[in-house]
N, C-alpha and C positions, 0 to 999 in steps of 0.2 A: 451495513458498513463494513468496508473491505481492509482487513488487518493484514500485515505483512505475514504472520502465520498462516492463514487462510492462502495466499498466493503462494508461499513456498510449498505448502502441500500440493496443490496442484502441478507444480513443477513449472510453472510460468517463471518465477524467481529462483530457480534451483542452481542459480549463478551461470555464470557463463562457462563452466567449468564441466558438467556432468559428472558423472560419479568421481571423476578424479579433483572434482573441487573441494571435497572434502580434506585431502592431502593436502591441497594447495591453498587452502586458508580461506578462500572466498566464498564460500558456500553459505548463505544465509543461516544463520541458526534459528532453530525452533526450541522454544523454550520446553522443558519437560516437567521442572517443577519450580516453585520459588520456597527456599528454603525458610524454615521455621523462622528465623531471625530477620530474613529479607524483608516478610511480607509485613510487620508492623512498621520497618524501616519505611520501605514505600509511601505505607498508609499515613505516617508521621510527616514525610516529605511532602504529601498533596496536603494535608491539613496546613504545613506551616508556608507552602507556596516555593519552597526552595526545592523543592525535588531536584483519525482519518481526516481536507476541511473538515471544519467542526462536525462532528455526526449530530443525526438529529436525535438528541439526549434530551429527556423531561427539564433538566436544571436549566438548559439554555432557553427551553420554552418558558418556563416560570419565570425566569429572572427578567426576560425582556416583554411577558405579557403577550406575547403571540403565538400562534398556533404552529406546529412544524411544517406546513406547508407555505407560510411565510418566508420561509429562509430556504425549503429544499424543494424541488419538484418530487423525484423518487429520493430518498435519502440515499447515500450519502451526496447525493448531486446537489451541488449547489447551483442558487440564484444570484441575482444582482444583491439583492437584501443581504443573503446570507455571506456572500463574499465581503461585502462591507463590514459583518459583524465580526467575522475572522479578522481582518485586517485591524480592526479596533481593538484586539486584543483578548476578546471573550467577555469584555466587562462592560458592555453597555446594560444598565439596570443593575441589579443587585437582590439578593432574597438571603433569608438567615442561612448561617453555616450549612446546617444539615440538609438544608433543600437543593445545595449544590452537588449532592451525590445522586446518581443513578446507576442503574444495573439492566443488563438485557441476557437473555436467554436464546441460544440458536440450537435447533435441531434438524437432522435431514435423514435424506434415503439418497443412496447412490446407485446406480446400475450402469454396467458397462456394456458394450455390444456384446461381449465375449468374456467369461470369465478369465481372471487375471491367472496367471501361471501359478505366482504364490499369493498367501493372504495379502488382503491389502493394507493388514495392519495388526500389530499384535492382540489377538482376542477379537479378528472379525475375519469374515468368510472371504472367499474369492470374488464374489458378488453379492449385489443385492443387501446391500448393508445399511443400517439403521445405525444412527449415533447422535449425541450430544455432542456438536461441535464445539461450542464455547459457552462459556458463563463470563460476563465482564461486569466489573464494578467502574464506574467513571466519575472522575471530578471535573466538574464543568463549569467557569466562571470567574467573577472576579476573586482574587486574591488578597491585594490590598491596595488601594490607592488606583494606579493606572496598569496594576499587572496582574494578568488573567491568564488561565490555564487550562488545558485539556489534557488529560492523564487518565490512560487505560490501564487497568491489570486485568489478565485472562486466565480464566483456567481452561486448558485445553482438555475436551473429553476424549481425544483420541490417545495423547500421550499421557494423560491421566496424571497432569500436574499444572501449577500455576505458573506464571511468568510476568513480567511486565510487557507492556505492550506501547503503542503509540504514545509520545509525550512531545507536548508543544506549550512551553512557558513564554510568556510574551508580556514585556513592557511596550506600550503603544500611547502615543500622544498626536494631536495635529495641530497646525500652525497655517501661517498665509506665506507664499512666496511669490513676489512680483503680483500681488493679487490674486492668486489662485491658491485654491486648498493644497494642503500638503499633509498627508497622513504618513507616519513615520514610526518605526519601532525596531525592538529585538527580541529576536526569539532564542530560546535556547532548546533545543530538540533532539531526538535520538534516531532520525530517521531521513535522510536526505529526500526533498520535495513533501515532507509530511505537513509543512508547515505552508505550502504553496496555496494561493487561492483558487487555484482552477483544477478542474477534474480531469484534465488532459495529459498532467504528469504523472508519474508511476504510482506513487503512493496513493493516490486516491483516484487513478483512472480506472475504465472499464476493462475486465469484468471485475463487479466490486466484491463479489464471492464466487467461491468455487470450493469443489470437493476436496476433502482431504483424503480419501479413500479412493481416488482415480488415478491412474498414471498421468502423466504429462511430459513435456518437452525437456531435454536436459540443460539447455542454456538459456540466460538471460545476460543483459548487460548488468554491470557493478552497480551503477545508479538505479536499478529496478529491485532494489530489495538486497543487495549483497551488503549494506554495512547496517540495514534497520536493526534497531535494538542491540547492537555490539559497538555504537559509536556514540560520541557526543558532538553536536553542531552550534556554533554560535552564529548566528548571521544577524546584519541589520537590513532594513528594508524600508522604502517609501512609495509611496502612491502619489503622484502629482496632477493634480487638475483632474483628478478621478479619470485620466488617460494612460499615463505613463507608469508603469510598475517596474521598479528595479531593486535587487537584492543580491549581497554579497557576503560571504562568510568563509567559514573554513568547517572542516570535520577531522575527528582522531579518534584512533580506537580507545574503547575504554579498558582498562587493565582486565587480565584473562580473571584475577580473582573475584574483580566484580561483576564481570561477564557471567562467569560461574553462580553469583549468588542470585542476580537477575533474571537468568534463564535458565538455569539448572545445568548449563551442560557449554563450557568453555572451549572443548576438544576441536580442534581444525579451526579455531580464530583465527584471522592473521594480526599482525602487529604493524603499527604504523610507522613508517618513514617520514618524519615531518608531518606538517596539517596537509587536509587535501583542500585546497581552494575548491568554493562552490559558488556558482553564479547564476542569476535569473534576470530575463529583462522580457518587457512585454507590453505590447499596446493594446489598449482596449478602449471600446467605443459604446457606450450604453445610447440608444436613441428609442425611446418609448419603449416599444413591446420587443425590440430587438436589440441583442447584445453580441458585440465581435470581439474577438480577443486573437492575437499573432505573436508568438513569443518565441525565445530560444532559451536554453537552461543547459546546465553540464557541472561537471566536476573532474578533477584530475586528482589521482592518488595513486601514493607508492607504497605498497605493502611487502611486508615480510611474510612470506606464504607460511602456516602453521606455527608463527614465531619463530622461523629459523632465520638467523641474523647472519649465519657465518656463509650464505651461499649469494648476498646481496640481497635484491629486491624487484619485485614486478611491479610495473607502471601501467595504470588505465587512464586513458582519456576518454571521458564520455561529452559527447555534444550533441545537445536534442532540439528539436525544433517543433513546435505545437501551435494548433489554431483550435478555436472553438467559435461556433455560432450556436445562438440560442434565441428561441422566440416563446414569449411568456403571453397567451392571449388568456381571455376570462374562463374558458372552461378546457383549455388543451396546453401543452408546452411540446416544443422540439428542442431538442439539443444533439447538436453533430460535434463530434471531437476526433482529432487526430494528433499523432505525435509520430517522430522519427527520429531514432537516435544511433548514430555513429560511434562506435567503440573500437580505440586503438588499443592493442594489448603487446606492450614489451614485457615478455616473460624470461627474463635471463634467470631467476631464482628458481622458478618452476620448472624450466629447462633442466638447470643444472641437476635438480633433485629427481630428473626422471618423470615427472608428472606433466610436463608438455613436449611434444615433439619439434613443435615449432618455436623458435626464439620470439616470433613476433606473430601476430594475427589480428583480424579485424573482424566484427562482429555487429550487425545491424537488426534492429528491432522497429517493425514497424508496427502501429495499433491504432485502429480506427472504429468508430461504432457511432451510430445514430439511435436516440431514445426517443420515443412518443409517450406523454403520460395524457389520459383523457380525466377530466372532471377530478384531478387531484386522486385520483382513485385506482385507476387501471395504467399499467405501463407495460411497454412493449421495446426491447430493444434487439439491432442486429449490429454484430460486430466482427472483427476480423483480426487476429494476432498473426505477424509472421515474423520469424527469426531467421537469419541468415548470414552466413561468414565461411570463413576459412576452414576446411578439416584438419583436424588435428585428433587423431584416435586415444593418445595419451591423457588429453586434457578432457574430452568431451566423454569418454568411454562408450560413444556409440557404436554399432557395428561397422561402418565404414568413415568413422569419426567426423561426420558431418553434424553441424549444429541445426540444419535447416528443420523449421518446422513449419506447417500451415494450419490454424484453426480457424473454424467459423463458429460463432456463439450465437443462439437465438434464446432470448429470455422475455418471459411475461412476469409482471408483478402485481399484486394486489394488495392495496391499504385501505381496510374497510373503514376505519377511523380517521384517515387522513385529513379529509375535508371536513367530517362532521365529527369531532371529538365525542368520546362518551360524557354525559353530564356528571355520572357520579363521579368518575375518574378521567378528567381529558387528558390526562399524561400517557395513557394506554395508547400505544401506535404499533401494534402488530403488522407483520409483511408477510407475505407467502410468495416466494420466489418460485419459478419451473424455469429450469435452465437445461439447454440442450448444446452439448458442445461436439461438433465434428472435426475430424481430424482428415485432412487431404493429403498430409505429410507429417511424419514424426521423425525427428533426430536423422534426417537424411534420406528416408527410406517411405515409400509408399506401401509396398509389401514387404514382408518377412523384415519386421523391424528390429526384433531381438534376435535373428537367427535361429528363430525354432518356429519358424513360420506364422507369427503373430502379424498382423497387417496393421498400418495405422487405424484405419476404420474401425478395427476390433475394440480399440479405446474411445470409441464414440461414448459420450457420459449423459445420461440423463440423471439431474441432480434437483431434487427437490429439497427447499430450504424454508422453514419457518423462525421469525425473528419476534420473540417477544419483549419490548421495551418496558421497563417502569420508571 
């Protein structure tokens, strides 16, 4: 499963603002620790129900009585059954309370084509780093009645601390309209698109994982994690006739004190100027073994950079388009995904603070990938991520001010018990991931990316990840 923490570390979500983004306040926060009093609070909220699509966690498999491959190709990638389960609010079936908890552990090895100039992180070397990436505790399933939840808290092995992770709490029901089925509900969540049903939107799109200890591009659009874990959202959705999916709602920043409690560090986080509207519209078609979807999504947010209200606000409008094709056969499946996001930035406040050279900018993000899984056991994915936009040295902090980066990703996955679970403990579903990221350009440069002779290809990364789910 891809968490926002994971993508921030790779740099894909390191904000639309490069090194200056911390000052401008829209850089996604990476939780460092969960204070002593906050951890029992989060656990209490999970137990009361008031507190990535659903991950392949054992509690979901237990309550539905189905194996992991019934809802997933290679998790967290959903099939039609998985999308249906998520739309129904994680609440189909039920198990005793304690069986709704799950856990997983991730450990990895990272090698870059050339040693990094500085240590990859505190306590790590300039290359060939082994680490415990994360330990996560999940609550997944029915809370009460028609309310269900997916809640994750995570120990960050690089930052050495706990923080809350993705949260999606839903009320879901169904009725008929004009003789057609209508699923509808309300989601309370902490990351735009985390509640989405498709793996073509940012929170659950490819790459699902990435190294915390490798360099990455400086820029990303706001909706690609810029508000993850530092905001709350309320959205209402409906799926009509299993064809038309629509969702609308709003997001608002959490208070700095709460962000500090839940992530360990609220420095650099922005404040909200009013609510940020969010929308989603998709048309899907399920025909036998084939599934198609095409849609649009987006949000508009006005933010006070780093809480500075005296210089006005920055405004971001993100409009995305996405498409998915999936074929599920007896012994293989194929999934193709694509998304394109256009962002317009009006940076009056950041410009006044000296954190942006331009008053307005545009930024574009293109992400596409194709995955193939054989016999529910072996997976292979090819992907490309492209970021482009107007140069702004103060905003992005890159050598020539350019945000332009292109990366190609090759990934292989092995899930030895995905098809045939262990008889003694069928919920154990490990995954071994081998990923290679190759950079054609980074931050506007092919050569001399950092001004000290480092080429984009020197950041090419071999990443080996083991995920153990319990």
